[in-house]
Each structure stands twice: as C-alpha cells, then as structure tokens.
N, CA, C and O atoms as a Tinker XYZ file with bonds, in Angstrom:
   328  protein
     1  N    135.558000   36.663000   64.322000    73     2
     2  CA   135.473000   38.076000   64.648000    64     1     3
     3  C    134.069000   38.424000   65.131000    63     2     4     5
     4  O    133.890000   39.181000   66.085000    81     3
     5  N    133.079000   37.851000   64.447000    73     3     6
     6  CA   131.700000   38.150000   64.812000    64     5     7
     7  C    131.408000   37.696000   66.240000    63     6     8     9
     8  O    130.770000   38.416000   67.009000    81     7
     9  N    131.871000   36.515000   66.585000    73     7    10
    10  CA   131.676000   35.993000   67.945000    64     9    11
    11  C    132.395000   36.873000   68.952000    63    10    12    13
    12  O    131.863000   37.163000   70.024000    81    11
    13  N    133.591000   37.290000   68.612000    73    11    14
    14  CA   134.352000   38.160000   69.503000    64    13    15
    15  C    133.617000   39.476000   69.734000    63    14    16    17
    16  O    133.556000   39.964000   70.863000    81    15
    17  N    133.067000   40.042000   68.688000    73    15    18
    18  CA   132.304000   41.288000   68.820000    64    17    19
    19  C    131.088000   41.104000   69.725000    63    18    20    21
    20  O    130.771000   41.976000   70.534000    81    19
    21  N    130.411000   39.964000   69.584000    73    19    22
    22  CA   129.247000   39.678000   70.431000    64    21    23
    23  C    129.653000   39.558000   71.902000    63    22    24    25
    24  O    128.977000   40.074000   72.791000    81    23
    25  N    130.764000   38.872000   72.135000    73    23    26
    26  CA   131.251000   38.730000   73.511000    64    25    27
    27  C    131.598000   40.092000   74.113000    63    26    28    29
    28  O    131.283000   40.367000   75.271000    81    27
    29  N    132.240000   40.928000   73.326000    73    27    30
    30  CA   132.628000   42.248000   73.822000    64    29    31
    31  C    131.405000   43.126000   74.099000    63    30    32    33
    32  O    131.411000   43.923000   75.038000    81    31
    33  N    130.362000   42.982000   73.287000    73    31    34
    34  CA   129.127000   43.727000   73.546000    64    33    35
    35  C    128.514000   43.307000   74.875000    63    34    36    37
    36  O    128.094000   44.150000   75.668000    81    35
    37  N    128.466000   42.002000   75.113000    73    35    38
    38  CA   127.929000   41.504000   76.376000    64    37    39
    39  C    128.792000   41.957000   77.549000    63    38    40    41
    40  O    128.283000   42.308000   78.614000    81    39
    41  N    130.091000   41.943000   77.337000    73    39    42
    42  CA   131.022000   42.359000   78.388000    64    41    43
    43  C    130.848000   43.834000   78.727000    63    42    44    45
    44  O    130.980000   44.226000   79.887000    81    43
    45  N    130.555000   44.646000   77.731000    73    43    46
    46  CA   130.386000   46.086000   77.933000    64    45    47
    47  C    129.040000   46.431000   78.574000    63    46    48    49
    48  O    128.857000   47.542000   79.071000    81    47
    49  N    128.116000   45.500000   78.566000    73    47    50
    50  CA   126.779000   45.738000   79.141000    64    49    51
    51  C    126.880000   45.779000   80.671000    63    50    52    53
    52  O    127.297000   44.803000   81.294000    81    51
    53  N    126.495000   46.916000   81.276000    73    51    54
    54  CA   126.589000   47.033000   82.744000    64    53    55
    55  C    125.695000   46.029000   83.483000    63    54    56    57
    56  O    125.912000   45.768000   84.666000    81    55
    57  N    124.712000   45.476000   82.811000    73    55    58
    58  CA   123.806000   44.512000   83.456000    64    57    59
    59  C    124.405000   43.107000   83.534000    63    58    60    61
    60  O    123.831000   42.228000   84.178000    81    59
    61  N    125.553000   42.887000   82.886000    73    59    62
    62  CA   126.185000   41.569000   82.906000    64    61    63
    63  C    126.757000   41.298000   84.298000    63    62    64    65
    64  O    127.555000   42.088000   84.803000    81    63
    65  N    126.354000   40.184000   84.921000    73    63    66
    66  CA   126.882000   39.854000   86.256000    64    65    67
    67  C    128.400000   39.624000   86.216000    63    66    68    69
    68  O    128.946000   39.223000   85.188000    81    67
    69  N    129.053000   39.875000   87.313000    73    67    70
    70  CA   130.516000   39.785000   87.396000    64    69    71
    71  C    131.023000   38.403000   86.989000    63    70    72    73
    72  O    131.989000   38.295000   86.233000    81    71
    73  N    130.385000   37.357000   87.480000    73    71    74
    74  CA   130.828000   35.988000   87.159000    64    73    75
    75  C    130.776000   35.745000   85.644000    63    74    76    77
    76  O    131.702000   35.173000   85.070000    81    75
    77  N    129.702000   36.178000   85.015000    73    75    78
    78  CA   129.571000   36.027000   83.565000    64    77    79
    79  C    130.574000   36.917000   82.839000    63    78    80    81
    80  O    131.107000   36.524000   81.800000    81    79
    81  N    130.838000   38.107000   83.369000    73    79    82
    82  CA   131.789000   39.029000   82.752000    64    81    83
    83  C    133.196000   38.422000   82.745000    63    82    84    85
    84  O    133.931000   38.567000   81.768000    81    83
    85  N    133.562000   37.753000   83.820000    73    83    86
    86  CA   134.881000   37.113000   83.885000    64    85    87
    87  C    134.972000   36.008000   82.823000    63    86    88    89
    88  O    135.987000   35.875000   82.139000    81    87
    89  N    133.903000   35.222000   82.697000    73    87    90
    90  CA   133.872000   34.161000   81.683000    64    89    91
    91  C    133.937000   34.762000   80.275000    63    90    92    93
    92  O    134.661000   34.260000   79.415000    81    91
    93  N    133.182000   35.833000   80.044000    73    91    94
    94  CA   133.212000   36.507000   78.743000    64    93    95
    95  C    134.607000   37.051000   78.438000    63    94    96    97
    96  O    135.083000   36.962000   77.307000    81    95
    97  N    135.250000   37.611000   79.448000    73    95    98
    98  CA   136.598000   38.156000   79.276000    64    97    99
    99  C    137.574000   37.042000   78.886000    63    98   100   101
   100  O    138.400000   37.213000   77.990000    81    99
   101  N    137.465000   35.908000   79.567000    73    99   102
   102  CA   138.333000   34.763000   79.269000    64   101   103
   103  C    138.093000   34.256000   77.854000    63   102   104   105
   104  O    139.044000   34.022000   77.108000    81   103
   105  N    136.833000   34.086000   77.482000    73   103   106
   106  CA   136.498000   33.627000   76.128000    64   105   107
   107  C    136.979000   34.620000   75.073000    63   106   108   109
   108  O    137.462000   34.228000   74.011000    81   107
   109  N    136.844000   35.897000   75.377000    73   107   110
   110  CA   137.296000   36.942000   74.449000    64   109   111
   111  C    138.799000   36.879000   74.248000    63   110   112   113
   112  O    139.290000   37.036000   73.131000    81   111
   113  N    139.530000   36.646000   75.338000    73   111   114
   114  CA   140.988000   36.560000   75.246000    64   113   115
   115  C    141.413000   35.391000   74.356000    63   114   116   117
   116  O    142.342000   35.518000   73.558000    81   115
   117  N    140.729000   34.252000   74.497000    73   115   118
   118  CA   141.041000   33.080000   73.672000    64   117   119
   119  C    140.752000   33.379000   72.197000    63   118   120   121
   120  O    141.564000   33.064000   71.326000    81   119
   121  N    139.614000   33.977000   71.926000    73   119   122
   122  CA   139.266000   34.307000   70.539000    64   121   123
   123  C    140.212000   35.357000   69.955000    63   122   124   125
   124  O    140.586000   35.274000   68.786000    81   123
   125  N    140.591000   36.321000   70.750000    73   123   126
   126  CA   141.517000   37.350000   70.288000    64   125   127
   127  C    142.862000   36.734000   69.922000    63   126   128   129
   128  O    143.465000   37.094000   68.912000    81   127
   129  N    143.325000   35.805000   70.750000    73   127   130
   130  CA   144.582000   35.118000   70.444000    64   129   131
   131  C    144.462000   34.325000   69.141000    63   130   132   133
   132  O    145.373000   34.340000   68.313000    81   131
   133  N    143.337000   33.637000   68.966000    73   131   134
   134  CA   143.105000   32.874000   67.739000    64   133   135
   135  C    143.108000   33.798000   66.515000    63   134   136   137
   136  O    143.758000   33.506000   65.511000    81   135
   137  N    142.383000   34.904000   66.610000    73   135   138
   138  CA   142.304000   35.847000   65.483000    64   137   139
   139  C    143.679000   36.431000   65.160000    63   138   140   141
   140  O    144.048000   36.556000   63.992000    81   139
   141  N    144.424000   36.784000   66.189000    73   139   142
   142  CA   145.760000   37.354000   65.991000    64   141   143
   143  C    146.681000   36.349000   65.310000    63   142   144   145
   144  O    147.402000   36.694000   64.374000    81   143
   145  N    146.655000   35.112000   65.781000    73   143   146
   146  CA   147.496000   34.071000   65.188000    64   145   147
   147  C    147.098000   33.815000   63.733000    63   146   148   149
   148  O    147.959000   33.678000   62.864000    81   147
   149  N    145.809000   33.753000   63.477000    73   147   150
   150  CA   145.321000   33.530000   62.115000    64   149   151
   151  C    145.764000   34.658000   61.186000    63   150   152   153
   152  O    146.205000   34.405000   60.065000    81   151
   153  N    145.649000   35.895000   61.647000    73   151   154
   154  CA   146.077000   37.036000   60.829000    64   153   155
   155  C    147.579000   37.031000   60.595000    63   154   156   157
   156  O    148.038000   37.334000   59.494000    81   155
   157  N    148.352000   36.686000   61.630000    73   155   158
   158  CA   149.807000   36.627000   61.465000    64   157   159
   159  C    150.198000   35.553000   60.456000    63   158   160   161
   160  O    151.091000   35.761000   59.634000    81   159
   161  N    149.527000   34.404000   60.522000    73   159   162
   162  CA   149.820000   33.329000   59.561000    64   161   163
   163  C    149.450000   33.745000   58.142000    63   162   164   165
   164  O    150.177000   33.444000   57.195000    81   163
   165  N    148.337000   34.426000   57.994000    73   163   166
   166  CA   147.925000   34.906000   56.669000    64   165   167
   167  C    148.938000   35.915000   56.138000    63   166   168   169
   168  O    149.296000   35.880000   54.961000    81   167
   169  N    149.396000   36.810000   57.001000    73   167   170
   170  CA   150.388000   37.808000   56.592000    64   169   171
   171  C    151.680000   37.124000   56.154000    63   170   172   173
   172  O    152.264000   37.489000   55.134000    81   171
   173  N    152.126000   36.133000   56.923000    73   171   174
   174  CA   153.341000   35.404000   56.576000    64   173   175
   175  C    153.192000   34.700000   55.233000    63   174   176   177
   176  O    154.109000   34.722000   54.412000    81   175
   177  N    152.043000   34.081000   55.012000    73   175   178
   178  CA   151.790000   33.396000   53.741000    64   177   179
   179  C    151.808000   34.383000   52.577000    63   178   180   181
   180  O    152.361000   34.087000   51.518000    81   179
   181  N    151.207000   35.551000   52.772000    73   179   182
   182  CA   151.203000   36.568000   51.718000    64   181   183
   183  C    152.616000   37.069000   51.440000    63   182   184   185
   184  O    152.970000   37.307000   50.286000    81   183
   185  N    153.426000   37.231000   52.480000    73   183   186
   186  CA   154.811000   37.669000   52.293000    64   185   187
   187  C    155.598000   36.627000   51.511000    63   186   188   189
   188  O    156.410000   36.976000   50.655000    81   187
   189  N    155.361000   35.341000   51.801000    73   187   190
   190  CA   156.048000   34.273000   51.069000    64   189   191
   191  C    155.634000   34.273000   49.600000    63   190   192   193
   192  O    156.466000   34.057000   48.719000    81   191
   193  N    154.361000   34.512000   49.338000    73   191   194
   194  CA   153.886000   34.591000   47.954000    64   193   195
   195  C    154.540000   35.775000   47.249000    63   194   196   197
   196  O    154.953000   35.660000   46.095000    81   195
   197  N    154.637000   36.921000   47.942000    73   195   198
   198  CA   155.281000   38.098000   47.356000    64   197   199
   199  C    156.736000   37.823000   47.008000    63   198   200   201
   200  O    157.218000   38.251000   45.959000    81   199
   201  N    157.435000   37.111000   47.885000    73   199   202
   202  CA   158.842000   36.778000   47.618000    64   201   203
   203  C    158.941000   35.915000   46.356000    63   202   204   205
   204  O    159.799000   36.143000   45.504000    81   203
   205  N    158.051000   34.921000   46.249000    73   203   206
   206  CA   158.069000   34.060000   45.064000    64   205   207
   207  C    157.760000   34.863000   43.802000    63   206   208   209
   208  O    158.403000   34.675000   42.769000    81   207
   209  N    156.778000   35.753000   43.888000    73   207   210
   210  CA   156.428000   36.574000   42.722000    64   209   211
   211  C    157.583000   37.491000   42.339000    63   210   212   213
   212  O    157.891000   37.637000   41.156000    81   211
   213  N    158.220000   38.105000   43.323000    73   211   214
   214  CA   159.353000   38.996000   43.035000    64   213   215
   215  C    160.509000   38.225000   42.423000    63   214   216   217
   216  O    161.163000   38.715000   41.503000    81   215
   217  N    160.766000   37.028000   42.923000    73   215   218
   218  CA   161.836000   36.199000   42.372000    64   217   219
   219  C    161.516000   35.837000   40.925000    63   218   220   221
   220  O    162.384000   35.915000   40.055000    81   219
   221  N    160.268000   35.442000   40.670000    73   219   222
   222  CA   159.843000   35.096000   39.304000    64   221   223
   223  C    159.970000   36.297000   38.379000    63   222   224   225
   224  O    160.477000   36.177000   37.264000    81   223
   225  N    159.505000   37.469000   38.846000    73   223   226
   226  CA   159.564000   38.683000   38.035000    64   225   227
   227  C    161.001000   39.071000   37.738000    63   226   228   229
   228  O    161.326000   39.445000   36.611000    81   227
   229  N    161.866000   38.985000   38.744000    73   227   230
   230  CA   163.279000   39.329000   38.537000    64   229   231
   231  C    163.932000   38.351000   37.577000    63   230   232   233
   232  O    164.735000   38.754000   36.735000    81   231
   233  N    163.600000   37.076000   37.689000    73   231   234
   234  CA   164.166000   36.070000   36.793000    64   233   235
   235  C    163.732000   36.335000   35.359000    63   234   236   237
   236  O    164.538000   36.238000   34.433000    81   235
   237  N    162.448000   36.671000   35.175000    73   235   238
   238  CA   161.954000   36.983000   33.834000    64   237   239
   239  C    162.652000   38.221000   33.279000    63   238   240   241
   240  O    163.010000   38.254000   32.102000    81   239
   241  N    162.850000   39.247000   34.124000    73   239   242
   242  CA   163.514000   40.476000   33.676000    64   241   243
   243  C    164.948000   40.186000   33.274000    63   242   244   245
   244  O    165.423000   40.686000   32.255000    81   243
   245  N    165.634000   39.386000   34.065000    73   243   246
   246  CA   167.033000   39.058000   33.762000    64   245   247
   247  C    167.107000   38.245000   32.483000    63   246   248   249
   248  O    167.954000   38.507000   31.630000    81   247
   249  N    166.216000   37.247000   32.337000    73   247   250
   250  CA   166.270000   36.425000   31.131000    64   249   251
   251  C    165.903000   37.255000   29.906000    63   250   252   253
   252  O    166.469000   37.046000   28.833000    81   251
   253  N    164.968000   38.191000   30.045000    73   251   254
   254  CA   164.622000   39.077000   28.937000    64   253   255
   255  C    165.792000   39.968000   28.551000    63   254   256   257
   256  O    166.029000   40.206000   27.367000    81   255
   257  N    166.523000   40.460000   29.545000    73   255   258
   258  CA   167.680000   41.315000   29.278000    64   257   259
   259  C    168.781000   40.512000   28.592000    63   258   260   261
   260  O    169.442000   41.015000   27.683000    81   259
   261  N    168.980000   39.267000   29.022000    73   259   262
   262  CA   169.996000   38.414000   28.398000    64   261   263
   263  C    169.612000   38.121000   26.957000    63   262   264   265
   264  O    170.463000   38.180000   26.070000    81   263
   265  N    168.334000   37.804000   26.707000    73   263   266
   266  CA   167.884000   37.552000   25.344000    64   265   267
   267  C    168.070000   38.786000   24.470000    63   266   268   269
   268  O    168.457000   38.674000   23.307000    81   267
   269  N    167.795000   39.959000   25.029000    73   267   270
   270  CA   167.961000   41.199000   24.274000    64   269   271
   271  C    169.432000   41.434000   23.949000    63   270   272   273
   272  O    169.762000   41.862000   22.843000    81   271
   273  N    170.325000   41.155000   24.914000    73   271   274
   274  CA   171.756000   41.322000   24.672000    64   273   275
   275  C    172.227000   40.349000   23.598000    63   274   276   277
   276  O    173.015000   40.707000   22.723000    81   275
   277  N    171.725000   39.096000   23.678000    73   275   278
   278  CA   172.103000   38.106000   22.662000    64   277   279
   279  C    171.645000   38.561000   21.287000    63   278   280   281
   280  O    172.397000   38.454000   20.318000    81   279
   281  N    170.418000   39.068000   21.190000    73   279   282
   282  CA   169.876000   39.536000   19.922000    64   281   283
   283  C    170.714000   40.691000   19.389000    63   282   284   285
   284  O    171.050000   40.721000   18.206000    81   283
   285  N    171.053000   41.640000   20.257000    73   283   286
   286  CA   171.866000   42.794000   19.857000    64   285   287
   287  C    173.249000   42.338000   19.414000    63   286   288   289
   288  O    173.773000   42.837000   18.418000    81   287
   289  N    173.845000   41.402000   20.138000    73   287   290
   290  CA   175.173000   40.898000   19.779000    64   289   291
   291  C    175.125000   40.188000   18.429000    63   290   292   293
   292  O    176.031000   40.356000   17.612000    81   291
   293  N    174.082000   39.398000   18.185000    73   291   294
   294  CA   173.966000   38.706000   16.904000    64   293   295
   295  C    173.799000   39.700000   15.761000    63   294   296   297
   296  O    174.393000   39.533000   14.695000    81   295
   297  N    172.996000   40.727000   15.981000    73   295   298
   298  CA   172.810000   41.765000   14.944000    64   297   299
   299  C    174.110000   42.487000   14.661000    63   298   300   301
   300  O    174.432000   42.761000   13.505000    81   299
   301  N    174.857000   42.797000   15.701000    73   299   302
   302  CA   176.134000   43.491000   15.524000    64   301   303
   303  C    177.119000   42.592000   14.755000    63   302   304   305
   304  O    177.853000   43.061000   13.885000    81   303
   305  N    177.120000   41.322000   15.086000    73   303   306
   306  CA   178.001000   40.383000   14.399000    64   305   307
   307  C    177.606000   40.257000   12.930000    63   306   308   309
   308  O    178.472000   40.217000   12.056000    81   307
   309  N    176.297000   40.193000   12.652000    73   307   310
   310  CA   175.848000   40.103000   11.269000    64   309   311
   311  C    176.213000   41.361000   10.492000    63   310   312   313
   312  O    176.582000   41.288000    9.320000    81   311
   313  N    176.107000   42.529000   11.153000    73   311   314
   314  CA   176.471000   43.780000   10.491000    64   313   315
   315  C    177.958000   43.800000   10.142000    63   314   316   317
   316  O    178.349000   44.281000    9.078000    81   315
   317  N    178.773000   43.279000   11.041000    73   315   318
   318  CA   180.216000   43.275000   10.811000    64   317   319
   319  C    180.542000   42.322000    9.660000    63   318   320   321
   320  O    181.370000   42.639000    8.806000    81   319
   321  N    179.904000   41.172000    9.636000    73   319   322
   322  CA   180.184000   40.190000    8.591000    64   321   323
   323  C    179.626000   40.618000    7.237000    63   322   324   325
   324  O    180.114000   40.180000    6.195000    81   323
   325  N    178.631000   41.451000    7.250000    73   323   326
   326  CA   178.022000   41.874000    5.993000    64   325   327
   327  C    178.840000   42.928000    5.363000    63   326   328
   328  O    178.493000   43.419000    4.289000    81   327
C-alpha cells in the first residue's frame, strides 16, 4: 500500500514527464491488482474461519441443550420412581 501511495503521489505531480507517468500508471495498476487480490483472499479466509466458529458454537449449543434435556429427563424419572 505504501508503495502504491508513493506511485500515485508521483503520478499526481504535474512535473512528472508523460513517459514516466505511463510507467507509474502501469506499476500502480499491477500493485492495485495485487492489493485487491490479497484483500479478497484475506476476506475469504476470515469468512471460512467465521463458518467454522459458527459451526462449533452451534454444535456446543446443541450438545448443551441435549445434555440439559437428558438431565431433566433423568430428574423427572427419579421423581416418578421416588
């Protein structure tokens, strides 16, 4: 990002010769594509982590609910037998 910002500053400078400006524009486009791809990959990785966390959390909630139902059923059975 820092390099891209430097290139854009040079590109915005009216004293930059046309030939150099074209080269700066090309280099900026390559860096912009790299940054965009890197950010998209990071976003995808974070989404995959979120899916795993949500699956884990839901599994824990379901198993906790099942354990609670089992506990309640056992208590009810003990009350009936007592």
